[in-house]
N, C-alpha and C positions, 0 to 999 in steps of 0.2 A: 505494500499499500503506500511505502515512503513514508508511512506515518512513523512516531514515535509508540512507544510499548504505552506510555501515558494517554496519548491520544487514541490508542485502539482502544484500551480497558474502557475508557471514557464511552466511546463510539459504542460498545459491547453492550454497557450496563443500561444503556436507553434503549435496549429490547427487552428488557427485564419486564417493566411492567406492561408491554404489549403482550408479552407470553402470559402473563399473570392474567390477562382479560379474555384474549382469544383462543391461548392452549394451556390452561392451568394445568393439564395433566402432565402434558409432555413438560412443562415445567419443572413437574415434580419428579417426573423421570430423568430429566436430566441432572437434578441434585443428586437423585441416587447413581447414575454414571459415575457423577463427579466424588462421593462417598468410594464407592466400588473400587473408582481407578486410584484413589489417594491424591486428586489433585483440586485443584480450587473450581469454582464452578464457572466463574468468567473462561476456565480454558474451555470449557464445555459450550458454554454458549459463544464462543468462538468460532469452532470448527461447525457449528451450527450456523452462524452468520456469517460467515467469511465470503460468501459471493454477494454479499449486498455491500461489503467493506471495500472491496479488492477489484481492478480492472482483470477482467474476464479471460481468460484462454481463448484463442479459436481453437475451438475440441467440440468435439459428440457427433455424432451421425446416428438420427434414429429411423428405422423401418418399423411399419405395420403392415398387414396383409390380411384380409379376413375371407371369409370361407367360399365367397366367388371366385376367387383367384387361386386359392391352396389348392394343391394335389388332391390332398385328404380332404379336405372341407374344415381344417381347423383353423384357429385365431393364431396369429404369430406377431411375437412383439419382440422387437431388439434392438439393440446400440452399440457401439462401442465406447467409452468412456477413456477421453482423453484428457491428460492432465499434466503439470509441471514435472519432471523428471527430479527437478531438487527436492522433490517431498518424496523421502523416500520409501517409507512402508505402503506397502499393497494395502487394498481394500479389505475389510472382511466382508462375510456373507452372513447377515443378521436375521435370526429366526425368532419372531416375536409369536408368544402366544399370549393371548389375554381374554378374560372372561366377555363373553355376548359382544364380540367383533371377531372378523375372519382374522386367521393364522395367516402371517407376511413372512414374506421371504425378500431380504431387501440388502443391496449392494451398497454399504456405505462406506466413509472414512470414519474410522472409529470415532466413538463419541455423538455422531451423528443419529438421530432418532429416527431418519427416514433417507429416500434418495429413490435410487432404481430399483425396479420390483415389482411382485405380484402379491395377491393374496388367495388365500385358499376357495375364494367366491369366484374366481376367475378374472379378475380386474389387475390391469397391469399398468404402469406408467413409465414413459422414459422421460429425459431430460436433455435440454437444451439451453445453454445460458444465452442471452442476448442482452443486448446494451441498446437503452433509449434514452432519447431526453427527459422523459417525466422521471419525477423523481418524489419519492416519498416516505412515510416511516409507517411501517406494517409487519407482516410476519414473516421471517425468512423464507425461502420459497422449499428448502429441505424441509421444514415444520409443516408446510402444506402439502407436500407431497406424502407426508405421515398421514396426515389427515384424511388424504383420498384414499390410501392404503386400509384404512379401517373400515371403509367404505364397501358394502354390500354390492352396490352396482353401480351403473355408469353413471345414472345421472344426479345421484349423492354426491358422488366423486366430484360432479362439475360443479355441483352445487358450493363445494367446499373451496373453490377457488374464486367464486363470486361473492360467497359471504363475508369473507375477512380483508382487512385493509393489510395490500402486499408490499412488502420492502423493496422490489426493485423488478427488473424486467427478466421475463425466463420465456420458455417454451415446453410445455408439456402434452406428449404425445401419448394419447391412452388408447385401451382397446378392452375388450370383455368379450367372456366366453361364448357371450349368447350371440357375438357375430359382428357387432359394430368397431369401427377404427374411427377415432375423434380428434383433433387438435387443438389445443388451447394456446394462444398466444397473449403474454399477460405482460401489461407495465404498472406500475406503481397505482396510476388512474384509470387506467382503461384496458378492457379484454375484446380478443376477437377470437373467430374460431372458425377452423375448417372441416368440411366434412370429406370423410372418405367415399365418395361418391363412384370411384373408379373401382372401391374394394381395396385400395391400399393407400400408403400416404409415406411421405418424405419429409424429413427436416433436418437442418442443420442449425446454423449462429446467424442467421438473419431472419426479421420479420418477413413473411410471404403475404400478410394482411396489406392491399391495398390504402387501406385506413392508417395504419400504422407505421408502414415502411419510411415514410416521410422522415419521421424523426429517429429513423435507425442510426445509431451514434457508432456502433461496431461495425458495418459492413465496410466501411472507408478503409481500415486499419487489418482485414482480413487479407490473407494469402491463398485461402482453400474453400470457405464457406459455400460459395457460388458454384466452385468447379465440383467439389465432394456432392453438392445436391444434384448438382443436373448430371454427375456421374451414377450415383446410385439411383435417381429417378429411372433413366433410360434401361440400366439392369434389371428394375425391379419390374419396370411395365414392359418389357419384354418377355419377361416371363409369366407376368399376369395374365396377358393377352392369349398366351398359350392354356391359362388357367394349369401352372404346372411349379408354382412356386411352394419349395418345401423348406425344411431346414436346413438343407446343405445348398440353398440359394441364398439365403443369406449367410452362412458361413462362407461364400465365394465373394460376395458384397464386403463384406465386415474385414475380408483379408484382401482387399482390392488395393493394389501401389500404383496403381495410374497416379501421375503427379510427383511420385517420386516420396521425399518427405511430407510432402503436403497431401497425401492420399487418405482415403477412409481409413485404412490400416496406418496411422501416423505414427513416422518415425522422427528421431531428432536431427535436425537441421545443425549440421554443426558451424554454419555461420551466424546463427544468432548466440547472443551473450548467454553464457550458463543459466543464470536465474531465469530467462524466459524459454528456455527448450522444452518442449512437450512431445510427448508421446502416448500412444494408445497404452493405457494403463489395467484396462479391462474389457472382456466383452461379454455380453450377456444376450441371451437368445429366449423368451420365453413362449414354450408352448401353453398356451390358455386353456385351450381345449382339453389337454391331458394335464395340466395343472403342472407342469415340468418346467424347473428353470435349468437351462444349461449356461457355466459361467466357464471362461477362458481368463483365470488370473495373470495378466501381462498381454502381450501381442498376440491376437489369437492366429497369427501367421506363425507362432512359435511354438505356442502352449495351447492342449487340447482342451476341449470344453467338458467340464466336470459336469454330472445331471445331479439335481436334488431335487427332492419332490416333499409333501407336505405330511406330517406326521397323523398314524391313524390315532384314534383314539386308543388311548390306554399305553401310546410308546413313551419312551423316555425324551 
């Protein structure tokens, strides 16, 4: 952020009362994480609000395909998570079991309450960071994602993004096992949405909404977002027209290296300053119909996907 630790701490503290009003249960959870990890609550708050405080890396490609275009009639949702290589620890897969709510599998940075993932009700979410001229004071996007994953159906999850104040800009690509794929582009003061009328959707790190794109402040500095979107759209639409989208189709797209270091499967550009270098840190593919999550910890061109499913009643 280029700010002092004192300034960062002060900024983080402004989120405490917002969470107290709009996400009190998750603030309690953050306190529990801090207690369990033996660290200060500010540290846990910081990792949950870091996206609202920093300049966002040009990263992440998300894909969705519904039953009209998949080979087996299933609903698939996926993304690569690209992030700074200077942040060494790999993400963790968090399993959340809670009474009267769906079970959740979410790929997070340690300390976060939610991020990319799916729940046992068949709902999945992916995240692309965006930058917009609109600024505000509200919930961080990682908290909003968790609130969405607490929902059993698509409408309830969409409502979560509308009902709370938002701290910044982000894109959330959603899908549900019932067949719908849907996209929400968020700013601090506005929202627009995209329907997957063709049976599929792709999103990267720029606004697609004609109404919101005029104030997109990130696109001018991006080395890849438009090219990644164009590449992923072409590859996915080709398979979709033949109704042959499979898990392997998503794997092929997410390991694509067109445009070199700035491809969908991101690799380090050694010409960039060390602290600005990014790479794909994890790849996630969700089969929402079968309730199965496939995760490659690291670059998917080098790491195999591991498979995770929801626990059955009585499992540990």
